[in-house]
N, CA, C and O atoms as a GROMACS GRO file, in nm:
protein
  592
    1MET      N    1  15.259  11.211   9.219
    1MET     CA    2  15.232  11.088   9.171
    1MET      C    3  15.167  10.960   9.218
    1MET      O    4  15.120  10.869   9.149
    2ARG      N    5  15.173  10.972   9.338
    2ARG     CA    6  15.076  10.831   9.466
    2ARG      C    7  14.906  10.925   9.434
    2ARG      O    8  14.814  10.844   9.426
    3THR      N    9  14.878  11.013   9.423
    3THR     CA   10  14.788  11.067   9.411
    3THR      C   11  14.715  11.008   9.293
    3THR      O   12  14.629  10.920   9.292
    4ALA      N   13  14.771  11.083   9.188
    4ALA     CA   14  14.736  11.014   9.018
    4ALA      C   15  14.718  10.878   9.009
    4ALA      O   16  14.622  10.841   8.942
    5GLY      N   17  14.793  10.789   9.065
    5GLY     CA   18  14.822  10.649   9.051
    5GLY      C   19  14.643  10.585   9.174
    5GLY      O   20  14.568  10.488   9.156
    6ARG      N   21  14.642  10.697   9.286
    6ARG     CA   22  14.484  10.688   9.358
    6ARG      C   23  14.356  10.650   9.257
    6ARG      O   24  14.284  10.551   9.240
    7ILE      N   25  14.371  10.809   9.188
    7ILE     CA   26  14.274  10.838   9.105
    7ILE      C   27  14.219  10.785   8.992
    7ILE      O   28  14.105  10.786   8.945
    8ALA      N   29  14.372  10.717   8.945
    8ALA     CA   30  14.299  10.594   8.852
    8ALA      C   31  14.304  10.446   8.917
    8ALA      O   32  14.263  10.351   8.850
    9PHE      N   33  14.332  10.435   8.991
    9PHE     CA   34  14.290  10.346   9.052
    9PHE      C   35  14.086  10.334   9.094
    9PHE      O   36  13.986  10.270   9.063
   10ILE      N   37  14.129  10.438   9.176
   10ILE     CA   38  13.963  10.513   9.213
   10ILE      C   39  13.837  10.444   9.001
   10ILE      O   40  13.748  10.361   8.984
   11ALA      N   41  13.910  10.541   8.904
   11ALA     CA   42  13.830  10.522   8.811
   11ALA      C   43  13.875  10.391   8.800
   11ALA      O   44  13.766  10.335   8.795
   12PHE      N   45  13.958  10.300   8.791
   12PHE     CA   46  13.914  10.222   8.741
   12PHE      C   47  13.806  10.099   8.810
   12PHE      O   48  13.727  10.016   8.765
   13GLY      N   49  13.853  10.143   8.949
   13GLY     CA   50  13.706  10.069   9.030
   13GLY      C   51  13.586  10.103   8.922
   13GLY      O   52  13.534  10.013   8.855
   14TYR      N   53  13.544  10.253   8.911
   14TYR     CA   54  13.447  10.281   8.873
   14TYR      C   55  13.386  10.227   8.748
   14TYR      O   56  13.264  10.214   8.732
   15VAL      N   57  13.433  10.211   8.703
   15VAL     CA   58  13.394  10.125   8.501
   15VAL      C   59  13.366   9.990   8.592
   15VAL      O   60  13.254   9.940   8.584
   16VAL      N   61  13.466   9.930   8.677
   16VAL     CA   62  13.411   9.728   8.711
   16VAL      C   63  13.281   9.817   8.745
   16VAL      O   64  13.201   9.809   8.652
   17ALA      N   65  13.236   9.898   8.846
   17ALA     CA   66  13.107   9.889   8.925
   17ALA      C   67  13.034   9.966   8.796
   17ALA      O   68  12.926   9.912   8.773
   18VAL      N   69  13.053  10.039   8.738
   18VAL     CA   70  12.910  10.028   8.619
   18VAL      C   71  12.892   9.872   8.563
   18VAL      O   72  12.796   9.797   8.577
   19CYS      N   73  13.026   9.848   8.489
   19CYS     CA   74  12.973   9.738   8.411
   19CYS      C   75  12.967   9.619   8.525
   19CYS      O   76  13.016   9.521   8.470
   20VAL      N   77  12.938   9.594   8.625
   20VAL     CA   78  12.837   9.493   8.731
   20VAL      C   79  12.742   9.547   8.712
   20VAL      O   80  12.663   9.469   8.660
   21ALA      N   81  12.683   9.682   8.731
   21ALA     CA   82  12.570   9.724   8.782
   21ALA      C   83  12.478   9.703   8.675
   21ALA      O   84  12.378   9.635   8.700
   22VAL      N   85  12.497   9.756   8.543
   22VAL     CA   86  12.460   9.724   8.432
   22VAL      C   87  12.380   9.592   8.456
   22VAL      O   88  12.261   9.569   8.475
   23ALA      N   89  12.531   9.484   8.446
   23ALA     CA   90  12.471   9.347   8.400
   23ALA      C   91  12.346   9.324   8.500
   23ALA      O   92  12.230   9.305   8.461
   24VAL      N   93  12.391   9.331   8.646
   24VAL     CA   94  12.271   9.278   8.722
   24VAL      C   95  12.173   9.393   8.660
   24VAL      O   96  12.094   9.339   8.583
   25THR      N   97  12.153   9.522   8.668
   25THR     CA   98  12.015   9.602   8.608
   25THR      C   99  11.917   9.461   8.507
   25THR      O  100  11.820   9.387   8.520
   26GLU      N  101  12.059   9.507   8.377
   26GLU     CA  102  11.934   9.405   8.262
   26GLU      C  103  11.928   9.250   8.309
   26GLU      O  104  11.814   9.203   8.296
   27ALA      N  105  12.025   9.158   8.360
   27ALA     CA  106  11.990   9.075   8.370
   27ALA      C  107  11.826   9.055   8.513
   27ALA      O  108  11.747   8.962   8.534
   28ILE      N  109  11.840   9.163   8.562
   28ILE     CA  110  11.719   9.137   8.661
   28ILE      C  111  11.601   9.198   8.531
   28ILE      O  112  11.507   9.123   8.507
   29MET      N  113  11.607   9.305   8.468
   29MET     CA  114  11.475   9.339   8.346
   29MET      C  115  11.473   9.223   8.252
   29MET      O  116  11.379   9.226   8.172
   30LEU      N  117  11.562   9.110   8.243
   30LEU     CA  118  11.534   9.034   8.115
   30LEU      C  119  11.512   8.928   8.162
   30LEU      O  120  11.497   8.841   8.076
   31ALA      N  121  11.500   8.877   8.310
   31ALA     CA  122  11.461   8.740   8.358
   31ALA      C  123  11.314   8.744   8.304
   31ALA      O  124  11.301   8.676   8.202
   32PRO      N  125  11.206   8.802   8.344
   32PRO     CA  126  11.081   8.742   8.300
   32PRO      C  127  11.052   8.688   8.081
   32PRO      O  128  10.961   8.615   8.042
   33ALA      N  129  11.181   8.767   7.969
   33ALA     CA  130  11.171   8.690   7.908
   33ALA      C  131  11.288   8.557   7.912
   33ALA      O  132  11.336   8.514   7.807
   34ALA      N  133  11.307   8.526   7.986
   34ALA     CA  134  11.414   8.347   8.018
   34ALA      C  135  11.233   8.255   8.049
   34ALA      O  136  11.250   8.175   8.141
   35ILE      N  137  11.117   8.252   8.008
   35ILE     CA  138  11.019   8.217   8.025
   35ILE      C  139  11.028   8.159   7.883
   35ILE      O  140  10.942   8.198   7.803
   36PRO      N  141  11.132   8.058   7.834
   36PRO     CA  142  11.120   7.945   7.711
   36PRO      C  143  10.991   7.959   7.614
   36PRO      O  144  10.872   7.939   7.641
   37ASP      N  145  11.054   8.001   7.485
   37ASP     CA  146  10.951   7.999   7.400
   37ASP      C  147  10.948   8.018   7.297
   37ASP      O  148  10.877   8.091   7.228
   38GLY      N  149  11.084   7.900   7.261
   38GLY     CA  150  11.077   7.862   7.160
   38GLY      C  151  11.228   7.991   7.065
   38GLY      O  152  11.268   7.953   6.954
   39GLY      N  153  11.278   8.098   7.112
   39GLY     CA  154  11.307   8.207   7.097
   39GLY      C  155  11.231   8.306   6.963
   39GLY      O  156  11.279   8.350   6.859
   40ALA      N  157  11.093   8.313   7.025
   40ALA     CA  158  11.018   8.385   7.006
   40ALA      C  159  11.055   8.530   6.980
   40ALA      O  160  11.173   8.554   6.954
   41ASN      N  161  10.941   8.660   6.986
   41ASN     CA  162  10.984   8.798   7.012
   41ASN      C  163  10.984   8.834   7.146
   41ASN      O  164  10.879   8.848   7.209
   42GLY      N  165  11.107   8.851   7.200
   42GLY     CA  166  11.039   8.894   7.381
   42GLY      C  167  11.087   8.769   7.438
   42GLY      O  168  11.041   8.751   7.550
   43SER      N  169  11.176   8.661   7.390
   43SER     CA  170  11.204   8.566   7.440
   43SER      C  171  11.359   8.595   7.503
   43SER      O  172  11.396   8.702   7.457
   44LEU      N  173  11.456   8.541   7.587
   44LEU     CA  174  11.571   8.543   7.543
   44LEU      C  175  11.595   8.559   7.474
   44LEU      O  176  11.616   8.669   7.422
   45LEU      N  177  11.610   8.411   7.414
   45LEU     CA  178  11.674   8.336   7.287
   45LEU      C  179  11.654   8.465   7.138
   45LEU      O  180  11.730   8.493   7.045
   46GLY      N  181  11.538   8.508   7.169
   46GLY     CA  182  11.528   8.632   7.039
   46GLY      C  183  11.588   8.790   7.079
   46GLY      O  184  11.598   8.881   6.996
   47LEU      N  185  11.614   8.799   7.186
   47LEU     CA  186  11.659   8.884   7.247
   47LEU      C  187  11.855   8.885   7.254
   47LEU      O  188  11.934   8.976   7.281
   48LEU      N  189  11.869   8.796   7.229
   48LEU     CA  190  11.997   8.786   7.232
   48LEU      C  191  12.124   8.842   7.152
   48LEU      O  192  12.235   8.871   7.196
   49PRO      N  193  12.070   8.852   7.008
   49PRO     CA  194  12.147   8.960   6.937
   49PRO      C  195  12.157   9.090   6.933
   49PRO      O  196  12.230   9.168   6.872
   50ASP      N  197  12.046   9.103   7.032
   50ASP     CA  198  12.044   9.283   7.107
   50ASP      C  199  12.134   9.275   7.209
   50ASP      O  200  12.225   9.354   7.182
   51LEU      N  201  12.155   9.222   7.309
   51LEU     CA  202  12.215   9.217   7.446
   51LEU      C  203  12.343   9.298   7.439
   51LEU      O  204  12.346   9.378   7.532
   52PRO      N  205  12.441   9.305   7.367
   52PRO     CA  206  12.617   9.388   7.328
   52PRO      C  207  12.519   9.517   7.349
   52PRO      O  208  12.558   9.609   7.420
   53GLY      N  209  12.406   9.523   7.292
   53GLY     CA  210  12.385   9.717   7.244
   53GLY      C  211  12.284   9.714   7.333
   53GLY      O  212  12.211   9.814   7.335
   54MET      N  213  12.259   9.622   7.409
   54MET     CA  214  12.154   9.671   7.534
   54MET      C  215  12.313   9.758   7.631
   54MET      O  216  12.325   9.866   7.690
   55PHE      N  217  12.409   9.641   7.602
   55PHE     CA  218  12.511   9.640   7.775
   55PHE      C  219  12.512   9.811   7.678
   55PHE      O  220  12.418   9.890   7.685
   56VAL      N  221  12.620   9.832   7.608
   56VAL     CA  222  12.671   9.953   7.591
   56VAL      C  223  12.566  10.049   7.583
   56VAL      O  224  12.620  10.159   7.590
   57ILE      N  225  12.430  10.064   7.570
   57ILE     CA  226  12.361  10.174   7.612
   57ILE      C  227  12.370  10.156   7.757
   57ILE      O  228  12.479  10.188   7.803
   58GLY      N  229  12.302  10.122   7.823
   58GLY     CA  230  12.287  10.061   7.981
   58GLY      C  231  12.444  10.152   7.966
   58GLY      O  232  12.436  10.275   7.971
   59PHE      N  233  12.543  10.104   7.952
   59PHE     CA  234  12.695  10.144   8.028
   59PHE      C  235  12.711  10.288   8.042
   59PHE      O  236  12.734  10.350   8.145
   60PHE      N  237  12.694  10.339   7.906
   60PHE     CA  238  12.676  10.475   7.847
   60PHE      C  239  12.601  10.566   7.968
   60PHE      O  240  12.662  10.652   8.031
   61TRP      N  241  12.499  10.542   7.983
   61TRP     CA  242  12.383  10.583   8.066
   61TRP      C  243  12.401  10.590   8.215
   61TRP      O  244  12.384  10.689   8.286
   62THR      N  245  12.432  10.486   8.247
   62THR     CA  246  12.509  10.461   8.362
   62THR      C  247  12.585  10.509   8.397
   62THR      O  248  12.586  10.580   8.498
   63PHE      N  249  12.688  10.482   8.313
   63PHE     CA  250  12.828  10.654   8.333
   63PHE      C  251  12.796  10.759   8.339
   63PHE      O  252  12.816  10.784   8.458
   64LEU      N  253  12.769  10.824   8.307
   64LEU     CA  254  12.725  10.916   8.311
   64LEU      C  255  12.603  10.983   8.424
   64LEU      O  256  12.611  11.092   8.482
   65CYS      N  257  12.530  10.918   8.431
   65CYS     CA  258  12.444  10.929   8.529
   65CYS      C  259  12.493  10.915   8.694
   65CYS      O  260  12.486  10.999   8.783
   66ALA      N  261  12.552  10.756   8.700
   66ALA     CA  262  12.625  10.807   8.809
   66ALA      C  263  12.673  10.867   8.873
   66ALA      O  264  12.656  10.923   8.982
   67LEU      N  265  12.790  10.848   8.746
   67LEU     CA  266  12.903  10.955   8.794
   67LEU      C  267  12.891  11.070   8.941
   67LEU      O  268  12.945  11.054   9.050
   68PRO      N  269  12.828  11.150   8.909
   68PRO     CA  270  12.802  11.270   9.048
   68PRO      C  271  12.790  11.207   9.189
   68PRO      O  272  12.847  11.240   9.294
   69GLY      N  273  12.710  11.118   9.167
   69GLY     CA  274  12.688  11.065   9.253
   69GLY      C  275  12.820  10.965   9.326
   69GLY      O  276  12.836  10.974   9.447
   70PHE      N  277  12.891  10.889   9.260
   70PHE     CA  278  13.006  10.822   9.240
   70PHE      C  279  13.135  10.933   9.354
   70PHE      O  280  13.205  10.905   9.451
   71VAL      N  281  13.118  11.033   9.293
   71VAL     CA  282  13.227  11.139   9.356
   71VAL      C  283  13.182  11.183   9.477
   71VAL      O  284  13.266  11.177   9.567
   72VAL      N  285  13.090  11.219   9.502
   72VAL     CA  286  13.021  11.213   9.608
   72VAL      C  287  13.014  11.160   9.700
   72VAL      O  288  13.010  11.214   9.810
   73ALA      N  289  13.009  10.993   9.673
   73ALA     CA  290  13.065  10.912   9.776
   73ALA      C  291  13.168  10.869   9.798
   73ALA      O  292  13.175  10.794   9.895
   74ILE      N  293  13.323  10.904   9.699
   74ILE     CA  294  13.408  10.888   9.737
   74ILE      C  295  13.464  10.964   9.797
   74ILE      O  296  13.551  10.922   9.873
   75ILE      N  297  13.436  11.110   9.790
   75ILE     CA  298  13.476  11.212   9.853
   75ILE      C  299  13.441  11.192  10.067
   75ILE      O  300  13.534  11.218  10.142
   76ILE      N  301  13.309  11.147  10.124
   76ILE     CA  302  13.263  11.113  10.215
   76ILE      C  303  13.338  10.984  10.247
   76ILE      O  304  13.373  10.975  10.365
   77GLY      N  305  13.360  10.920  10.196
   77GLY     CA  306  13.388  10.798  10.152
   77GLY      C  307  13.578  10.752  10.259
   77GLY      O  308  13.606  10.674  10.350
   78GLU      N  309  13.652  10.849  10.178
   78GLU     CA  310  13.757  10.956  10.230
   78GLU      C  311  13.765  11.019  10.348
   78GLU      O  312  13.875  11.010  10.404
   79ARG      N  313  13.653  11.100  10.420
   79ARG     CA  314  13.629  11.187  10.489
   79ARG      C  315  13.666  11.088  10.614
   79ARG      O  316  13.745  11.092  10.708
   80ARG      N  317  13.549  10.981  10.557
   80ARG     CA  318  13.485  10.918  10.705
   80ARG      C  319  13.578  10.806  10.712
   80ARG      O  320  13.573  10.747  10.819
   81GLY      N  321  13.633  10.776  10.654
   81GLY     CA  322  13.753  10.634  10.659
   81GLY      C  323  13.677  10.520  10.610
   81GLY      O  324  13.678  10.426  10.689
   82TRP      N  325  13.605  10.497  10.491
   82TRP     CA  326  13.523  10.394  10.481
   82TRP      C  327  13.624  10.261  10.448
   82TRP      O  328  13.726  10.274  10.380
   83SER      N  329  13.593  10.165  10.490
   83SER     CA  330  13.657  10.030  10.464
   83SER      C  331  13.602   9.894  10.458
   83SER      O  332  13.669   9.792  10.448
   84ARG      N  333  13.461   9.902  10.468
   84ARG     CA  334  13.388   9.802  10.469
   84ARG      C  335  13.340   9.798  10.319
   84ARG      O  336  13.353   9.886  10.234
   85TRP      N  337  13.281   9.667  10.307
   85TRP     CA  338  13.210   9.639  10.154
   85TRP      C  339  13.084   9.715  10.190
   85TRP      O  340  13.051   9.797  10.105
   86ARG      N  341  12.977   9.703  10.337
   86ARG     CA  342  12.877   9.774  10.370
   86ARG      C  343  12.858   9.952  10.305
   86ARG      O  344  12.756  10.001  10.257
   87ASP      N  345  12.931   9.988  10.316
   87ASP     CA  346  12.959  10.114  10.315
   87ASP      C  347  12.915  10.131  10.172
   87ASP      O  348  12.803  10.165  10.134
   88TYR      N  349  13.021  10.101  10.096
   88TYR     CA  350  13.011  10.158   9.946
   88TYR      C  351  12.911  10.056   9.860
   88TYR      O  352  12.877  10.084   9.745
   89ALA      N  353  12.856   9.902   9.947
   89ALA     CA  354  12.711   9.894   9.888
   89ALA      C  355  12.602   9.994   9.882
   89ALA      O  356  12.540  10.042   9.787
   90THR      N  357  12.597  10.013  10.030
   90THR     CA  358  12.504  10.162  10.082
   90THR      C  359  12.489  10.253   9.943
   90THR      O  360  12.399  10.289   9.868
   91ALA      N  361  12.632  10.268   9.954
   91ALA     CA  362  12.623  10.392   9.861
   91ALA      C  363  12.597  10.424   9.718
   91ALA      O  364  12.567  10.525   9.654
   92GLY      N  365  12.629  10.252   9.684
   92GLY     CA  366  12.609  10.224   9.562
   92GLY      C  367  12.416  10.230   9.530
   92GLY      O  368  12.351  10.286   9.441
   93LEU      N  369  12.386  10.172   9.611
   93LEU     CA  370  12.243  10.184   9.653
   93LEU      C  371  12.141  10.285   9.649
   93LEU      O  372  12.032  10.284   9.591
   94LEU      N  373  12.190  10.366   9.716
   94LEU     CA  374  12.158  10.505   9.756
   94LEU      C  375  12.184  10.568   9.600
   94LEU      O  376  12.082  10.608   9.543
   95ASN      N  377  12.309  10.580   9.528
   95ASN     CA  378  12.309  10.674   9.418
   95ASN      C  379  12.243  10.586   9.355
   95ASN      O  380  12.338  10.518   9.316
   96VAL      N  381  12.135  10.527   9.308
   96VAL     CA  382  12.041  10.513   9.200
   96VAL      C  383  11.977  10.591   9.185
   96VAL      O  384  11.937  10.638   9.079
   97ILE      N  385  11.937  10.642   9.364
   97ILE     CA  386  11.802  10.776   9.326
   97ILE      C  387  11.900  10.894   9.247
   97ILE      O  388  11.829  10.927   9.152
   98PRO      N  389  11.994  10.950   9.240
   98PRO     CA  390  12.024  11.047   9.135
   98PRO      C  391  12.049  11.092   9.081
   98PRO      O  392  12.036  11.212   9.057
   99SER      N  393  12.153  10.921   8.981
   99SER     CA  394  12.157  10.855   8.907
   99SER      C  395  12.007  10.893   8.804
   99SER      O  396  11.991  10.965   8.706
  100LEU      N  397  11.916  10.804   8.886
  100LEU     CA  398  11.753  10.796   8.802
  100LEU      C  399  11.722  10.997   8.766
  100LEU      O  400  11.694  11.058   8.663
  101ALA      N  401  11.737  11.024   8.858
  101ALA     CA  402  11.747  11.197   8.854
  101ALA      C  403  11.754  11.268   8.726
  101ALA      O  404  11.679  11.344   8.666
  102PHE      N  405  11.908  11.204   8.699
  102PHE     CA  406  11.973  11.254   8.649
  102PHE      C  407  11.974  11.199   8.511
  102PHE      O  408  12.025  11.271   8.425
  103PHE      N  409  11.926  11.086   8.477
  103PHE     CA  410  11.889  11.051   8.388
  103PHE      C  411  11.719  11.066   8.337
  103PHE      O  412  11.681  11.019   8.230
  104TRP      N  413  11.633  11.133   8.426
  104TRP     CA  414  11.523  11.175   8.368
  104TRP      C  415  11.541  11.301   8.312
  104TRP      O  416  11.481  11.334   8.210
  105GLY      N  417  11.635  11.388   8.383
  105GLY     CA  418  11.688  11.512   8.278
  105GLY      C  419  11.704  11.496   8.183
  105GLY      O  420  11.652  11.572   8.102
  106PHE      N  421  11.792  11.377   8.134
  106PHE     CA  422  11.848  11.365   8.048
  106PHE      C  423  11.821  11.278   7.909
  106PHE      O  424  11.879  11.275   7.801
  107ALA      N  425  11.690  11.198   7.969
  107ALA     CA  426  11.682  11.127   7.856
  107ALA      C  427  11.474  11.080   7.869
  107ALA      O  428  11.426  11.004   7.785
  108GLY      N  429  11.382  11.144   7.992
  108GLY     CA  430  11.336  11.130   8.037
  108GLY      C  431  11.296  11.033   8.139
  108GLY      O  432  11.365  10.939   8.178
  109SER      N  433  11.140  11.074   8.190
  109SER     CA  434  11.124  11.003   8.363
  109SER      C  435  11.119  10.849   8.331
  109SER      O  436  11.040  10.782   8.265
  110PRO      N  437  11.238  10.817   8.407
  110PRO     CA  438  11.274  10.652   8.467
  110PRO      C  439  11.139  10.604   8.490
  110PRO      O  440  11.131  10.483   8.468
  111PHE      N  441  10.990  10.679   8.542
  111PHE     CA  442  10.885  10.620   8.631
  111PHE      C  443  10.796  10.574   8.512
  111PHE      O  444  10.705  10.494   8.535
  112SER      N  445  10.820  10.626   8.372
  112SER     CA  446  10.751  10.587   8.293
  112SER      C  447  10.818  10.402   8.234
  112SER      O  448  10.769  10.345   8.137
  113MET      N  449  10.908  10.356   8.302
  113MET     CA  450  10.985  10.268   8.324
  113MET      C  451  10.973  10.184   8.475
  113MET      O  452  11.079  10.178   8.537
  114PRO      N  453  10.886  10.136   8.521
  114PRO     CA  454  10.901  10.103   8.680
  114PRO      C  455  11.005   9.988   8.701
  114PRO      O  456  11.074   9.974   8.801
  115LEU      N  457  11.004   9.890   8.567
  115LEU     CA  458  11.113   9.773   8.624
  115LEU      C  459  11.220   9.826   8.593
  115LEU      O  460  11.307   9.740   8.603
  116LEU      N  461  11.267   9.933   8.557
  116LEU     CA  462  11.390  10.007   8.537
  116LEU      C  463  11.429  10.038   8.704
  116LEU      O  464  11.530   9.993   8.759
  117ILE      N  465  11.333  10.120   8.767
  117ILE     CA  466  11.346  10.174   8.922
  117ILE      C  467  11.372  10.066   8.939
  117ILE      O  468  11.493  10.072   8.955
  118VAL      N  469  11.325   9.892   8.955
  118VAL     CA  470  11.310   9.756   9.091
  118VAL      C  471  11.442   9.748   9.079
  118VAL      O  472  11.522   9.776   9.168
  119SER      N  473  11.478   9.696   8.929
  119SER     CA  474  11.626   9.695   8.883
  119SER      C  475  11.732   9.696   8.927
  119SER      O  476  11.811   9.616   8.976
  120ALA      N  477  11.720   9.886   8.882
  120ALA     CA  478  11.869   9.956   8.937
  120ALA      C  479  11.863   9.967   9.077
  120ALA      O  480  11.941  10.055   9.114
  121LEU      N  481  11.805   9.917   9.167
  121LEU     CA  482  11.846   9.949   9.315
  121LEU      C  483  11.938   9.787   9.346
  121LEU      O  484  12.021   9.796   9.436
  122PRO      N  485  11.928   9.680   9.295
  122PRO     CA  486  12.000   9.608   9.318
  122PRO      C  487  12.112   9.586   9.233
  122PRO      O  488  12.213   9.525   9.267
  123GLY      N  489  12.086   9.651   9.092
  123GLY     CA  490  12.205   9.684   9.070
  123GLY      C  491  12.355   9.779   9.107
  123GLY      O  492  12.472   9.758   9.075
  124GLY      N  493  12.281   9.910   9.202
  124GLY     CA  494  12.328   9.981   9.273
  124GLY      C  495  12.397   9.924   9.332
  124GLY      O  496  12.513   9.932   9.292
  125PHE      N  497  12.377   9.853   9.432
  125PHE     CA  498  12.411   9.770   9.572
  125PHE      C  499  12.516   9.680   9.523
  125PHE      O  500  12.610   9.686   9.602
  126VAL      N  501  12.535   9.618   9.449
  126VAL     CA  502  12.574   9.504   9.352
  126VAL      C  503  12.683   9.556   9.294
  126VAL      O  504  12.788   9.493   9.286
  127GLY      N  505  12.664   9.712   9.232
  127GLY     CA  506  12.761   9.818   9.167
  127GLY      C  507  12.866   9.818   9.269
  127GLY      O  508  12.972   9.757   9.250
  128GLY      N  509  12.837   9.896   9.396
  128GLY     CA  510  12.855   9.942   9.538
  128GLY      C  511  13.008   9.818   9.568
  128GLY      O  512  13.129   9.841   9.577
  129VAL      N  513  12.911   9.664   9.577
  129VAL     CA  514  13.043   9.568   9.610
  129VAL      C  515  13.130   9.564   9.498
  129VAL      O  516  13.248   9.548   9.526
  130ALA      N  517  13.098   9.575   9.368
  130ALA     CA  518  13.235   9.541   9.305
  130ALA      C  519  13.322   9.647   9.306
  130ALA      O  520  13.441   9.625   9.284
  131TYR      N  521  13.275   9.778   9.331
  131TYR     CA  522  13.381   9.871   9.325
  131TYR      C  523  13.460   9.834   9.523
  131TYR      O  524  13.575   9.860   9.557
  132TRP      N  525  13.397   9.798   9.575
  132TRP     CA  526  13.507   9.798   9.700
  132TRP      C  527  13.594   9.676   9.671
  132TRP      O  528  13.696   9.652   9.736
  133ILE      N  529  13.533   9.575   9.537
  133ILE     CA  530  13.610   9.426   9.576
  133ILE      C  531  13.782   9.523   9.487
  133ILE      O  532  13.899   9.519   9.525
  134VAL      N  533  13.736   9.582   9.392
  134VAL     CA  534  13.801   9.560   9.262
  134VAL      C  535  13.872   9.713   9.329
  134VAL      O  536  13.988   9.730   9.291
  135ALA      N  537  13.832   9.793   9.397
  135ALA     CA  538  13.957   9.946   9.400
  135ALA      C  539  13.929   9.983   9.623
  135ALA      O  540  14.017   9.990   9.709
  136GLY      N  541  13.817   9.994   9.633
  136GLY     CA  542  13.761  10.023   9.753
  136GLY      C  543  13.832   9.983   9.891
  136GLY      O  544  13.874  10.057   9.980
  137ARG      N  545  13.833   9.905   9.885
  137ARG     CA  546  13.909   9.777  10.004
  137ARG      C  547  14.079   9.828   9.995
  137ARG      O  548  14.140   9.863  10.096
  138PHE      N  549  14.141   9.825   9.857
  138PHE     CA  550  14.292   9.854   9.829
  138PHE      C  551  14.315  10.014   9.876
  138PHE      O  552  14.415  10.063   9.929
  139VAL      N  553  14.129  10.112   9.824
  139VAL     CA  554  14.221  10.241   9.913
  139VAL      C  555  14.265  10.250   9.998
  139VAL      O  556  14.382  10.281  10.021
  140ALA      N  557  14.140  10.212  10.099
  140ALA     CA  558  14.133  10.205  10.268
  140ALA      C  559  14.267  10.150  10.313
  140ALA      O  560  14.341  10.203  10.395
  141LEU      N  561  14.289  10.032  10.248
  141LEU     CA  562  14.455   9.986  10.317
  141LEU      C  563  14.531  10.108  10.272
  141LEU      O  564  14.624  10.113  10.351
  142GLY      N  565  14.541  10.193  10.201
  142GLY     CA  566  14.679  10.277  10.144
  142GLY      C  567  14.611  10.381  10.246
  142GLY      O  568  14.679  10.426  10.339
  143ARG      N  569  14.489  10.414  10.229
  143ARG     CA  570  14.444  10.534  10.334
  143ARG      C  571  14.545  10.483  10.499
  143ARG      O  572  14.651  10.527  10.543
  144ARG      N  573  14.476  10.403  10.538
  144ARG     CA  574  14.561  10.315  10.630
  144ARG      C  575  14.675  10.343  10.656
  144ARG      O  576  14.700  10.412  10.755
  145ALA      N  577  14.790  10.287  10.557
  145ALA     CA  578  14.864  10.322  10.568
  145ALA      C  579  14.987  10.442  10.599
  145ALA      O  580  15.087  10.450  10.670
  146THR      N  581  14.925  10.515  10.517
  146THR     CA  582  14.948  10.677  10.464
  146THR      C  583  14.888  10.745  10.677
  146THR      O  584  14.897  10.857  10.727
  147THR      N  585  14.861  10.675  10.710
  147THR     CA  586  14.826  10.744  10.828
  147THR      C  587  14.900  10.695  10.949
  147THR      O  588  14.907  10.756  11.055
  148GLU      N  589  14.941  10.612  10.929
  148GLU     CA  590  15.048  10.502  11.093
  148GLU      C  591  15.206  10.550  11.058
  148GLU      O  592  15.299  10.510  11.127
   0.00000   0.00000   0.00000
């Protein structure tokens, strides 16, 4: 039962990390649209009705494409005893590379959208930090408690 709870906690942390990564990535991608032009097409005000749909689509693709890298990072983190935010932030940043590769396999080249690549890097970094805040540090504390 203890292992099932730990896995559920890690999964919850992953969902939060994906939400944060998508929000940061989309905020960076939409930053140029924040130039005020009275709500015309392309402005942030003009895009407001589309933001929930963009977030859901971004969440779906990020959840699917980042999952394999996340599982690898968790396995490595458990074996190496990661407990610092920098470890998870670096893993989130590095996970952008295979995530975009999976995205390429499913939906076409991310290189046709260079802003996506540039925006996904800080999104992955912050997603890794969010995972550590929500779950990673507590999983590390639990790991330490079982070894002592």
